[in-house]
Backbone as a ProteinNet text record, in pm:
[ID]
protein_1_A
[PRIMARY]
MSDFPELDGFTNVPASTDPQADFLARERALLGDEFGGQPENYTPGTTTQHGDQQAEDQFGLGDFSAGHSHPPPVTVTGGAADELASFQDQYPDVSHDIPSTNTNGFDAPAASLYANQTSSYASPAVYAQTQIEEESTFVTEWRANQAEEIRLRDQRSVAKREETIAAAEKAIDDFYHGYNTEKQKNIAKNKEEEAAFLQTRNDKLGQGTTWERIAELIELQDSRSKTCGKSSKDLSRFKEILLSLKREGDSAPGAAGY
[TERTIARY]
-7528.9	-7489.6	-7564.7	-7510.6	-7571.6	-7695.9	-7786.9	-7909.2	-7887	-7771.8	-7745.4	-7720.4	-7760.8	-7739.1	-7593.7	-7560	-7423.5	-7388.7	-7265.3	-7219.6	-7206.2	-7216.1	-7202.3	-7318.4	-7434.8	-7551.7	-7538.3	-7448.4	-7431.2	-7323.2	-7260.4	-7150.2	-7200	-7323.5	-7376.5	-7450.1	-7456.3	-7527.2	-7441.9	-7493	-7410.8	-7386.5	-7262	-7225.7	-7254.8	-7309.7	-7341.8	-7215.6	-7181.5	-7059	-7086.8	-7215.9	-7249.9	-7350.4	-7308	-7403.7	-7501.6	-7458.8	-7549.1	-7666.3	-7636.7	-7745	-7843.7	-7792.9	-7883.9	-7971.1	-7912	-7989.3	-8098.8	-8062.8	-8162.4	-8273.1	-8237.4	-8339.8	-8438.2	-8385.8	-8477.4	-8566.5	-8510.1	-8591.1	-8696.8	-8659.5	-8755.8	-8869.1	-8837.9	-8943	-9038.6	-8987.1	-9072.1	-9151.1	-9089.8	-9152.8	-9219.3	-9191.6	-9255.8	-9194.9	-9283.2	-9237.5	-9178.6	-9212.2	-9157.9	-9007.3	-8950.7	-8806.2	-8754.6	-8811.4	-8777.5	-8661.5	-8622.4	-8515.4	-8378.4	-8281.1	-8142.4	-8081.3	-7990.4	-7922	-7836.4	-7812.6	-7732.1	-7588.6	-7523	-7381.9	-7359	-7457.2	-7444.7	-7411.8	-7307.9	-7267.9	-7267.5	-7352	-7357.2	-7225.3	-7191.4	-7072.6	-6947.5	-6954.2	-6834	-6839.8	-6733	-6724.4	-6601.3	-6576.2	-6458.9	-6484.3	-6373.4	-6383.4	-6469.1	-6456.5	-6537.3	-6684.6	-6710.5	-6850.1	-6910.4	-6833.8	-6884.8	-6913.8	-6828.9	-6850.5	-6975.6	-6999.8	-7120.8	-7244.8	-7237.2	-7354.2	-7383.8	-7279.9	-7301.4	-7355.8	-7308.4	-7360.7	-7506	-7548.1	-7687.4	-7780	-7733	-7814.3	-7773.5	-7689.4	-7651.5	-7553.1	-7469.8	-7375.3	-7233.4	-7214.8	-7079.8	-6996.3	-7057.1	-6980.5	-6929.6	-7011.6	-6969.5	-6857.5	-6865.9	-6761.3	-6631.9	-6642.6	-6520.3	-6450.7	-6531.8	-6470.7	-6398.4	-6436.9	-6376.5	-6278.7	-6245.3	-6150.2	-6011.4	-5939	-5805.3	-5702.5	-5602.3	-5499.2	-5414.7	-5352	-5267.1	-5146.5	-5099.8	-4984.2	-4860	-4773.1	-4648.2	-4541.5	-4477.4	-4372.4	-4237.5	-4154.2	-4021.7	-3918.2	-3824.8	-3720.9	-3584.9	-3482.9	-3345.6	-3299.9	-3213	-3156	-3259.2	-3367.2	-3471.7	-3536.1	-3547.7	-3606.7	-3517.4	-3385.4	-3293.8	-3299.8	-3306.7	-3315.9	-3445.7	-3555.7	-3683.4	-3680.5	-3618.4	-3610	-3523.4	-3411.2	-3324.1	-3396.1	-3474	-3548.6	-3654.9	-3722.4	-3824.7	-3763.8	-3639.5	-3573.3	-3534.1	-3485.3	-3444.3	-3564.4	-3668.9	-3787.7	-3909.9	-3930.5	-4047.4	-4177.4	-4285.2	-4417.8	-4467.8	-4492	-4535.3	-4681.8	-4753	-4894	-4977.1	-4938.8	-5017.7	-4984.7	-4869.5	-4834	-4904.8	-4956.3	-5023.2	-5168.3	-5212.6	-5353.5	-5443.5	-5554	-5651.6	-5758.4	-5775	-5875.9	-6005.4	-6008.1	-6128.6	-6222.8	-6331.3	-6426.7	-6556.6	-6580.8	-6708.9	-6697.8	-6578.9	-6564.8	-6534.5	-6522.4	-6493.6	-6363.3	-6285	-6159	-6184.6	-6097.2	-6108	-6075.9	-6143	-6115.7	-5975.9	-5916.6	-5781.8	-5786	-5675.9	-5668.1	-5670.5	-5745.1	-5757.3	-5626.4	-5593.4	-5470.5	-5479.7	-5603.3	-5622.9	-5666.3	-5638.9	-5685.7	-5613.1	-5482.4	-5403.5	-5406.7	-5474.9	-5480.7	-5592.4	-5567.3	-5668	-5758.6	-5872.2	-5968.6	-5914.7	-5948.7	-5901.1	-5972.7	-6084.3	-6156.1	-6104.4	-6020.2	-5969.5	-5852.4	-5771.4	-5654	-5690	-5788.5	-5821.6	-5868.3	-5941.2	-5987.2	-5869.7	-5771.3	-5653	-5575.3	-5563	-5490.1	-5563.2	-5698.6	-5774.3	-5761.8	-5765.5	-5752.4	-5615.4	-5510.2	-5375.6	-5364.3	-5423.7	-5417.2	-5491.7	-5606.3	-5680.8	-5601.1	-5536.5	-5456.1	-5338	-5277.9	-5164.5	-5207.8	-5324.5	-5368.5	-5470.7	-5487	-5588.4	-5559.1	-5432.2	-5396.7	-5430	-5392.8	-5420	-5570	-5636.5	-5780.7	-5851.6	-5808.6	-5869.2	-5846.1	-5724.3	-5694.1	-5774.4	-5783.6	-5860.5	-6008.5	-6061.1	-6202	-6225.2	-6130.6	-6145.1	-6143.6	-6048.7	-6043	-6168.4	-6211.8	-6331.9	-6453.6	-6465.1	-6578	-6571.7	-6451.6	-6437.2	-6474.7	-6429.6	-6466.2	-6616.9	-6676	-6821.8	-6893.7	-6844.7	-6908.2	-6897.5	-6778.1	-6761	-6845.9	-6851.6	-6932.6	-7080.4	-7125.4	-7264.7	-7292	-7196.3	-7214.1	-7222.9	-7133.4	-7139.1	-7269.4	-7313.7	-7438.9	-7556.9	-7558.8	-7667.8	-7663.9	-7542.4	-7530.3	-7573.5	-7531.5	-7570.1	-7720.6	-7778	-7922.9	-7996.5	-7952.5	-8016.4	-7997.4	-7878.3	-7853.8	-7943.3	-7959.2	-8045.6	-8190.7	-8234.5	-8372.6	-8393	-8295.7	-8306.9	-8308.7	-8221.2	-8219.2	-8350.8	-8407.1	-8534.7	-8646.9	-8648.5	-8750.9	-8735.8	-8611.6	-8587.8	-8631.5	-8602	-8643.5	-8795.5	-8861.6	-9008.5	-9063.1	-9004.7	-9049.9	-9025.9	-8908.2	-8878.8	-8974.7	-9005.9	-9098	-9235	-9288.1	-9420.3	-9416.6	-9306.2	-9295.2	-9294	-9213	-9211	-9345	-9407.6	-9537.4	-9641.4	-9646.4	-9743.6	-9714.4	-9584.5	-9548.3	-9588.7	-9555.4	-9592.1	-9743.4	-9811.3	-9956.5	-10015.8	-9966	-10016.1	-9986.3	-9867	-9833.8	-9927.6	-9954.3	-10044.3	-10186	-10229.2	-10362.8	-10371.5	-10269.5	-10269.2	-10264.2	-10181.9	-10170.9	-10302.4	-10366.5	-10495.4	-10600.6	-10597.6	-10692.7	-10666.5	-10540.5	-10508.1	-10550.6	-10522.4	-10562.7	-10714.9	-10781	-10927.2	-10981.7	-10924.3	-10970	-10942.1	-10826.5	-10793.5	-10887.7	-10918.4	-11009.8	-11148.5	-11196.9	-11329.1	-11331.2	-11223.3	-11217.2	-11214.5	-11138.8	-11131.1	-11265.8	-11329.4	-11459.7	-11562.4	-11562.7	-11657.5	-11628.9	-11499.8	-11464.5	-11507.3	-11488.5	-11526.5	-11678	-11746.1	-11891.7	-11948	-11873.9	-11921.9	-11889.1	-11812.8	-11772.8	-11840.3	-11897.2	-11953.1	-12073.6	-12110.5	-12226.7	-12182.3	-12281	-12251.4	-12180.8	-12219.9	-12160.1	-12016.3	-11990.2	-11851.3	-11761.4	-11811.7	-11732	-11713.1	-11816.2	-11803.1	-11700.2	-11704.9	-11607.5	-11465.5	-11451.7	-11318.2	-11272.9	-11364.8	-11329.3	-11280.4	-11344.5	-11301.9	-11203.6	-11163	-11062.4	-11110	-11229.5	-11288.7	-11286	-11203.6	-11192.9	-11272.1	-11257.3	-11330.9	-11358.7	-11414.3	-11452.4	-11332.2	-11218.4	-11100.1	-11012.3	-11040.6	-10958.6	-10990.1	-10886.8	-10901.2	-10940.5	-11034.7	-11078.7	-10980	-10997.2	-10906.1	-10927.8	-11049	-11077.5	-11078.9	-11011.4	-11008.2	-11129.6	-11182.9	-11299.9	-11287.2	-11344.9	-11340.4	-11453.3	-11544.7	-11658.3	-11631.4	-11709	-11698.8	-11778	-11706.5	-11769.2	-11776.4	-11759.5	-11760	-11897	-12001.9	-12136.1	-12161.8	-12120.4	-12138.5	-12057.7	-11940.6	-11855.9	-11920.7	-11979.9	-12045.7	-12163.2	-12236.3	-12349.6	-12300	-12194.5	-12141.6	-12088	-12022	-11969.5	-12084.8	-12191.1	-12306.7	-12371.6	-12385.2	-12443.2	-12351.1	-12222.9	-12128.1	-12139.2	-12155.6	-12164.3	-12295.5	-12397.4	-12526.3	-12520.5	-12432.6	-12418.8	-12531.8	-12579.5	-12683.5	-12817.8	-12835.3	-12963.1	-12973.6	-12862.6	-12866.4	-12940.6	-13009.2	-13082.3	-12987.6	-13019.2	-12937.3	-12810.6	-12801.5	-12678.7	-12655.3	-12763.1	-12749	-12705.6	-12704.5	-12662.6	-12775.5	-12749	-12847.6	-12935.9
110.8	177.1	113.1	138.3	78.8	156.5	86.3	150.3	236.3	226.9	303.9	449.4	544.4	687	722.7	835	882.4	927.2	913.7	953.4	1104.2	1175.9	1320.1	1383.6	1312.2	1367.2	1371.5	1294.8	1290.6	1384.9	1457.1	1544.2	1667.4	1711.8	1833.3	1810.1	1686	1656.2	1703.1	1789.5	1838.5	1726.6	1710.6	1604.6	1653.4	1566.1	1599	1591	1703.7	1708.6	1702.8	1701.4	1697.2	1584.8	1467.5	1357.3	1392.4	1473.2	1508.6	1592.2	1681.5	1763.2	1677.5	1578.1	1486.6	1409.6	1363.6	1286.2	1372.6	1499.3	1588.1	1622.2	1632.7	1662.4	1547.3	1427.2	1310.5	1301.1	1326.4	1321.5	1431.4	1549	1658.9	1626.4	1558.8	1521.8	1419.2	1334.2	1230.2	1282.2	1367.7	1408.7	1545.6	1623.1	1753.5	1856.8	1942	2053.4	2009.7	1885.4	1839.5	1828.5	1816.2	1802.9	1911.6	2030.7	2136.4	2222.6	2227.3	2316.1	2260.7	2349.2	2308.1	2282.8	2189.4	2168.4	2287.8	2306.3	2418.4	2403.6	2522.2	2526.1	2449.8	2450.4	2379.5	2480.2	2446.6	2530	2444.1	2473	2386.6	2385.4	2269.2	2254.3	2229.7	2230.6	2205.5	2064.7	1996.4	1856.5	1836.8	1933.6	1921.4	1816	1786.2	1682.8	1731.5	1863.5	1917.6	1921.1	1954.9	1955.5	1817.3	1719.9	1581.2	1535.2	1572.8	1530.2	1594.7	1727	1791.9	1729.7	1691.9	1627.9	1493.2	1420.8	1289.8	1306	1411.9	1435	1476.9	1546.5	1586.5	1466.5	1352.5	1229.6	1128.8	1165.7	1074.4	969.3	997.9	897.8	935.5	1027.2	1071.9	963.3	883.1	778.4	674.3	642.8	539.3	589.8	713.7	766.6	785.9	822.3	841.1	709.8	602.6	471.8	418	458.6	405.2	502.3	608.7	704.1	645.7	668.1	611.4	709	660.3	751.6	803.3	916.6	971.8	883.9	875	789.6	842.3	748.3	782.2	807.7	921.3	958.7	938.8	857	825.1	887.1	961.2	1028.4	1000.9	1021.2	1013	870.4	851	718.4	619.2	667	574.1	505.9	576	514.1	403.6	427.8	321.9	199.9	223.5	109.8	33.5	103.7	36.7	-45	10.4	-64.3	-187.7	-172.8	-289.4	-396.5	-352.4	-449.1	-521.5	-449.4	-512.8	-608.9	-577.4	-671.5	-800.9	-785.4	-905.9	-986.7	-918	-987.6	-943.3	-1001.2	-960.6	-1005.2	-938.4	-973	-1098.9	-1201.5	-1331.4	-1357.2	-1257.5	-1281.3	-1305.5	-1237.5	-1258.6	-1390.1	-1454.6	-1583.4	-1701	-1680.6	-1791.7	-1795.9	-1901.8	-1909.4	-1927.8	-1860.7	-1870.9	-1971.9	-2069.2	-2174.3	-2148.3	-2037.6	-2006.4	-1927.5	-1987.5	-1924.8	-1887.6	-1931.6	-1904.6	-1807.2	-1749.5	-1649.3	-1705.9	-1835.9	-1898.1	-1974.9	-1967.7	-2041.5	-2188.7	-2270.2	-2414.7	-2444	-2537.5	-2568.8	-2624	-2590.2	-2640.8	-2790.3	-2852.1	-2998	-3029.5	-3130.1	-3168.3	-3222.2	-3183	-3232.6	-3380.2	-3430.7	-3570.8	-3655.3	-3606.1	-3680	-3812	-3812	-3934	-4027.2	-3985.6	-4072.1	-4172.3	-4290.8	-4396.5	-4389.2	-4451.5	-4450.8	-4527.5	-4477.1	-4543.3	-4674.5	-4697.9	-4822.4	-4933.8	-4899.4	-5003.1	-5078	-5011	-5075.5	-5192	-5176.2	-5292.9	-5412.1	-5386.4	-5498.9	-5574.9	-5501	-5566.4	-5638.2	-5573.2	-5636.4	-5761.6	-5752.7	-5869.6	-5983.3	-5949.4	-6053.6	-6118.9	-6038.2	-6094.8	-6180.8	-6134.2	-6211.7	-6343.5	-6341.1	-6465.2	-6561.1	-6507.8	-6595.1	-6653.1	-6574.7	-6625.6	-6726.4	-6706.9	-6793.5	-6896.3	-6914.4	-7007.9	-7150.6	-7191	-7327.5	-7350	-7257.1	-7272	-7265.1	-7175.6	-7164.4	-7291.4	-7346.7	-7471.3	-7584.4	-7594.3	-7699.6	-7679.5	-7554.9	-7527.5	-7560.6	-7524.2	-7555.1	-7704.8	-7778.8	-7924.5	-7983.8	-7939.7	-7989.7	-7950.9	-7829.1	-7784.6	-7865.1	-7891.7	-7972	-8113.8	-8171.4	-8306.3	-8308.3	-8207.8	-8201.3	-8184.7	-8103.2	-8085.2	-8215	-8287.2	-8414.4	-8515.5	-8527.4	-8620.3	-8578.2	-8449.9	-8402.4	-8430	-8412.9	-8444.8	-8593.3	-8676.9	-8821.1	-8856.9	-8799.1	-8827.6	-8776.5	-8661.3	-8607.7	-8696.8	-8744.9	-8833.9	-8964.3	-9021.4	-9147	-9128.3	-9017.8	-8991.5	-8970.5	-8903.9	-8882.8	-9015.7	-9101	-9232	-9314.7	-9306.4	-9380	-9328.9	-9198.2	-9141.1	-9182.3	-9180.3	-9221.3	-9368.2	-9453.3	-9596.3	-9618.7	-9546.5	-9561.9	-9515.5	-9406	-9357.5	-9457.2	-9514.1	-9614.4	-9737.7	-9781.3	-9897.6	-9868.9	-9745.9	-9710.5	-9709.6	-9658.1	-9657.2	-9799.5	-9885.2	-10025.3	-10096.3	-10071.8	-10135.8	-10087.8	-9958.6	-9906.7	-9973.3	-9977.9	-10038.8	-10189.5	-10255.3	-10398.6	-10423.5	-10343.8	-10359.2	-10323.5	-10218.6	-10179.2	-10289.2	-10343.7	-10449.8	-10575	-10608.2	-10726.6	-10708.3	-10590.8	-10564	-10559.4	-10508	-10502.9	-10643.5	-10730.6	-10868.3	-10939.2	-10912.8	-10974.7	-10926.2	-10794.9	-10740.7	-10794.6	-10807.9	-10862.7	-11006.5	-11087.1	-11227.2	-11235.1	-11150.3	-11151.3	-11111.1	-11007.1	-10964.6	-11074.4	-11144.9	-11255.1	-11365.8	-11396.7	-11500.4	-11457.2	-11331.5	-11282.7	-11280.4	-11243.8	-11244.7	-11385.6	-11480.5	-11619.9	-11669.7	-11633.3	-11677.2	-11612.7	-11482.5	-11414.9	-11478.5	-11506.1	-11567.7	-11706.9	-11782.7	-11915.8	-11907.6	-11815.7	-11799.1	-11754.7	-11661.9	-11615.9	-11729.2	-11806.5	-11917.7	-12022.2	-12043.3	-12141.8	-12093.1	-11966.1	-11914.5	-11908.7	-11880.7	-11880.4	-12021.2	-12119.8	-12258.1	-12314	-12244.6	-12293.9	-12211.3	-12277.8	-12213.5	-12129.2	-12056	-11969.8	-11826.7	-11746.8	-11607.3	-11538.5	-11568	-11502.9	-11549.7	-11673.3	-11720.5	-11645.8	-11627.8	-11556.8	-11409.8	-11349.1	-11210.1	-11198.9	-11292.7	-11289.7	-11310.7	-11395.9	-11417.2	-11294.4	-11225.8	-11109.6	-10993.9	-10975.9	-10867.3	-10915.7	-11039.6	-11097.1	-11092.5	-11139.7	-11143.5	-11287.5	-11308.8	-11442.1	-11451.5	-11348.6	-11342.7	-11197	-11172.5	-11035.9	-10947	-11008	-10929.3	-10901.3	-10968	-10948.3	-10812.9	-10758	-10629.6	-10650.8	-10577.1	-10587.9	-10514.4	-10538.4	-10476.1	-10327.5	-10279.8	-10137.7	-10072.7	-9960	-9888.2	-9797.6	-9784.5	-9700.7	-9633	-9511.7	-9437.1	-9476.1	-9560.9	-9603.1	-9741.6	-9772.3	-9903.8	-10004.8	-10106	-10207.3	-10344	-10345.9	-10476.3	-10543.7	-10471.2	-10528	-10581.1	-10508.2	-10553.4	-10679.2	-10687.1	-10805	-10928.1	-10909.5	-11022.3	-11074	-10985.9	-11029.2	-11110.6	-11065.5	-11138.8	-11276.1	-11283.4	-11412	-11506.1	-11452.1	-11534.8	-11592.8	-11512.6	-11562.3	-11665.1	-11651.5	-11748.1	-11881.8	-11875.4	-12000.6	-12074.9	-12006	-12072.7	-12154.7	-12126.2	-12207.2	-12185.8	-12295.6	-12287.5	-12243.1	-12255.3	-12217.8	-12067.8	-11998.2	-11853.9	-11788.2	-11677.1	-11611.8	-11560.6	-11588.7	-11545.8	-11624.3	-11740.8	-11819.5	-11871.8	-11897	-11952.2	-11844.4	-11721.5	-11615.5	-11568.2	-11544.4	-11487.6	-11597.1
-4163	-4037.2	-3920.9	-3804	-3684.9	-3645.9	-3574.9	-3527.4	-3404.8	-3343.9	-3221.3	-3259	-3174.7	-3206.7	-3195.5	-3255.2	-3250.3	-3109.8	-3075.4	-2941.5	-2927.5	-3040.9	-3031.4	-2958.4	-2955.3	-2888.5	-2738	-2686.7	-2540.9	-2492	-2578.3	-2534.7	-2464.8	-2496	-2436	-2305.4	-2258.6	-2131.1	-2017.3	-1933.3	-1821.4	-1721.9	-1684.1	-1586.5	-1446.8	-1368.5	-1229.3	-1147.1	-1087.8	-1006.5	-858	-818.2	-674.8	-651.5	-606.6	-579.5	-470.4	-374.7	-264.9	-315	-411.9	-467.9	-544.6	-619	-689.6	-592.3	-482.7	-383.2	-321.5	-288.5	-228.6	-327.1	-454.3	-554.6	-567.5	-566.2	-575.5	-451.3	-333.3	-211.5	-210.6	-262.1	-267.8	-363.5	-474.5	-569.7	-511.5	-424.7	-364.7	-245.6	-162.1	-36.9	-44.9	-144.2	-159	-66.7	-6.4	76.4	209.1	251.5	380.3	375	258.5	244.6	151	162.5	67.2	106.1	231.7	274.5	247.3	237.9	220.7	357.1	367.6	495.7	528.3	657.6	702.7	655.9	632.8	591.8	462.4	373.1	244.6	136.1	60.9	-52.2	-176.1	-276.3	-395.1	-467.8	-519.1	-601.9	-523.4	-389.9	-308.6	-256.2	-271.5	-225.7	-141	-50.6	35.7	141.6	204.8	310.2	424.5	459.7	567.5	529.5	403	359.5	357.5	312.6	313.4	454	546.4	684.7	741.1	705.9	753.8	693.2	563.1	500.8	563.1	592.5	656.4	796.6	869.7	1004	999.4	885.8	872.7	874.9	819.9	816.3	921.6	1016.9	1123.4	1083.1	978.3	929.8	962.5	1054.1	1084.5	1148.9	1232.4	1302.2	1205.8	1101.7	1007	918.1	872.9	785.4	859.9	989.5	1068.8	1091.5	1106.4	1132.2	1012.5	889.4	767.6	702.7	770.2	710.5	709.7	603.7	587.8	641.6	711.4	762.3	647.2	665.1	556.9	534.2	411.9	384	451.2	487.9	556.6	450.9	461.1	364.9	429.8	369.3	423	331.1	387.1	307.6	364.8	284.3	333.1	351.2	453.9	481.8	528.6	590.3	635.1	516.6	403.7	284.6	232	234.6	189	279.2	409.9	503.1	482.9	460.8	437.9	310.1	203.3	77.5	93.8	170.4	193.9	274.1	373	455	372.5	285.2	201.6	101.3	55.4	-35.4	35.2	161.2	234.9	284.7	323.9	377.7	298.3	182	101.9	167.1	131.3	182.7	112.7	191.6	135.1	163.3	215.9	249.7	125.1	10.9	-110.4	-178.1	-138.6	-199.5	-134.9	-14.3	56.5	12.7	-52.8	-94.8	25.5	23.3	131.8	92.9	179	154	227.4	303	379.3	289.8	249.6	158.4	225.6	347.3	411.7	526.9	549.9	654.5	791.1	804	933.6	922.7	1028.7	1030.9	1057.8	1004.5	1029.5	1174.7	1235.8	1377.2	1393.1	1506.3	1535.6	1560.3	1523.5	1543.5	1691.8	1728	1868.6	1920.5	2042.2	2104.1	2138.1	2145.5	2182.3	2063.6	1941	1823.1	1807.1	1839.6	1819.5	1939.1	2045.6	2162.4	2147.1	2189.6	2182.6	2303.6	2293.2	2402.2	2521.4	2640.5	2762.3	2787.7	2716.2	2735.9	2646.9	2550.1	2459.8	2520.9	2603.3	2661.7	2753.2	2846.1	2928.7	2848.6	2736.7	2656.5	2596.8	2543.1	2486.1	2594.7	2711.6	2822.1	2869.5	2878.7	2922.6	2822	2692.7	2591.3	2598.3	2616.9	2629.1	2753.5	2863.3	2986.2	2972.3	2903.2	2882.6	2796	2692.3	2607.6	2684	2774.5	2849.6	2955.3	3018.6	3127	3081.4	2955.3	2907.2	2951.9	2952.9	2993.2	3139.5	3224.5	3367	3394.8	3324.4	3345.4	3301	3189	3141	3239.7	3291.1	3389.2	3517.3	3560.9	3682.4	3662.5	3547.1	3520.5	3513.8	3455.5	3449.5	3590	3674.1	3812	3889.7	3868.8	3938.5	3895.1	3766.3	3717.4	3773.3	3782.5	3838.3	3986.1	4060.7	4201.9	4219.8	4136.4	4145.2	4112.4	4012.3	3975.7	4089.7	4149.8	4261.9	4381.9	4405.7	4517.5	4493.4	4370.5	4339	4355.7	4314.1	4332.2	4479.8	4560.7	4704.2	4764.7	4718.6	4770.7	4734.3	4609.1	4567.2	4644.8	4663.3	4738.1	4883.2	4944.3	5083.1	5094.3	4996.6	4998.8	4988.3	4896.5	4883.9	5010.4	5070.4	5194.6	5307.2	5315.2	5418.9	5398.4	5273.3	5244.5	5279.1	5242.8	5274.7	5425.3	5498.6	5644.1	5705.8	5653.7	5705.9	5678.7	5558.7	5527.4	5615.8	5640.1	5726.2	5870.2	5918.4	6053.6	6065.9	5963.4	5966.3	5964.9	5880.4	5875	6007.2	6067.8	6196.5	6304.7	6301.4	6401.9	6391.1	6270.4	6254.3	6279.7	6245.9	6274.1	6425.2	6497.3	6642.9	6705.3	6651.3	6704.8	6684.1	6565.6	6537.8	6620.3	6634.5	6714.3	6860.5	6914.2	7053.6	7071	6970.6	6977.3	6981.2	6897.5	6895.6	7027.9	7082.9	7211.9	7321.5	7324.4	7426	7409.5	7284.2	7260.3	7311.6	7281.5	7327.5	7480.3	7541.4	7687.1	7752.5	7696.9	7751.6	7739.2	7629.6	7611.9	7714.6	7738.7	7837.9	7977.9	8010.5	8141.9	8155.3	8046.6	8050.2	8073.8	8004.3	8021.5	8163.4	8218.6	8355.4	8456.4	8435.6	8526	8522.5	8405.3	8393.7	8456.6	8437.2	8496.2	8648.2	8702	8847.6	8903.5	8831.4	8878.3	8879.9	8776.9	8770.9	8879.8	8902.1	9005.7	9143.6	9169.3	9299.6	9317.1	9209.9	9219	9243.7	9201	9221	9358.6	9439.7	9572	9682.4	9784.2	9901.8	9869.6	9974.7	9963.3	9929	9914.6	9881	9996.4	10120.5	10236.4	10258.6	10224.9	10234.6	10133.8	10016.7	9915.6	9955	10017.2	10061.9	10173.4	10267.7	10377.9	10325.7	10227.2	10168.3	10090.3	10024.6	9944.5	10032.7	10149.5	10238.2	10344.2	10329.3	10418.9	10565.7	10580.7	10715.6	10767.4	10873.2	10931.9	11063.2	11146.1	11272.9	11305.5	11420.1	11456	11486	11515	11546.2	11423.2	11313.8	11193.2	11129.4	11069.4	11003	10857.7	10816.9	10678.7	10588.1	10457.6	10360.1	10349.8	10381.9	10373.1	10508.7	10523.2	10648.5	10657.8	10782.8	10805	10941.1	10950.7	11077.2	11173.2	11126.8	11209.7	11270	11367.7	11432.9	11351.7	11293.7	11207.7	11275.9	11402.2	11472.7	11463.6	11477.8	11468	11328.3	11226.4	11087.2	11060.7	11114.2	11096.4	11162.4	11278.8	11347.2	11265.1	11199.8	11117.1	10997.5	10931.1	10816.2	10858.5	10971.5	11019.3	11057	11110.8	11146.8	11022.1	10917.2	10792	10726	10742.9	10684.9	10755.6	10886.5	10961.8	10935.1	10901.4	10874.5	10745.2	10654.8	10535.1	10436.4	10380	10276	10330.6	10463.6	10523	10546.4	10531.4	10553.1	10437.9	10469	10362	10252.9	10126.2	10012.6	9997	10053.6	10045.3	9903.2	9829	9693.8	9592.5	9630.7	9538.7	9450.5	9330	9237.3	9181.3
[MASK]
++++++++++++++++++++++++++++++++++++++++++++++++++++++++++++++++++++++++++++++++++++++++++++++++++++++++++++++++++++++++++++++++++++++++++++++++++++++++++++++++++++++++++++++++++++++++++++++++++++++++++++++++++++++++++++++++++++++++++++++++++++++++++++++++++

C-alpha cells in the first residue's frame, strides 16, 4: 500500500466559506488586541456583493474593485437574436485568428515614410560624376591648352627676365666705363693745366722786377688807369708809389723778389 494517508481523513475538515473571516483571524493573531474589533456592518457567513463592497471599503479598496467590476451580460431575445446570429455568421470574429507577435507589451514602430527615399547628398555626387564623365574630353583639352599657355608664358617671362638682367648689367658696365673714361680725361687735363700754370709762373718770375710783375698783375699802366679791383677809397697816391718803384727797375727796394 502507499505511504500516503487515506483521503477519508480529510472529509471531516470544515471548509472555510468566508475568506474575509480567515484574513481577519490571521491579522488578529499577528497584531493582538490592536486589531481585535469586527468591522462595522459585518455579518459572518455572508458573501453578498454589498458585503464584499463594504469590506473592501473598510480597507480602502473600493475604487479598485469598482474599476474592475464587470457589466451585466446583455440578453437578446426575439427577432434581434436572429439578426445578431445572422450577422455573426456572415462576419465572424477573426481577432483570435490573427497571431500576436508582440511579446514585450510594446507595439512595433511604424515604418518610416522616408525609408525608401535616398539621401539628398547622393544625387549631386551622381550628377557630378556623370557631368565629369560627359565633359572629360573638353576638360582634358582645356587643361592641355591651359598648360601649354602657362608653359609659353613662363618661357617668355624667363626670357624677359634674362633680357632685363642683361640690359641692367650692360647699363652698369657702360656707366662705369664712361665714368672711368671721363675721370681719366679730367685727370689728364688737370695735369696739363697744372703744367702750363707752373710754366707760366716760372716764366713770369724770370722776367722783370717784382714791382713790374705787381703792376702787370693789377693792370696798372699809369696813374689814370683803373685797377682790376674796385675800391671806395682814393688810391691815386698808392698807384703813384707802385709806378715809381716800377720805373726804378732793379735799383728799387725789393726788386729782386724773394
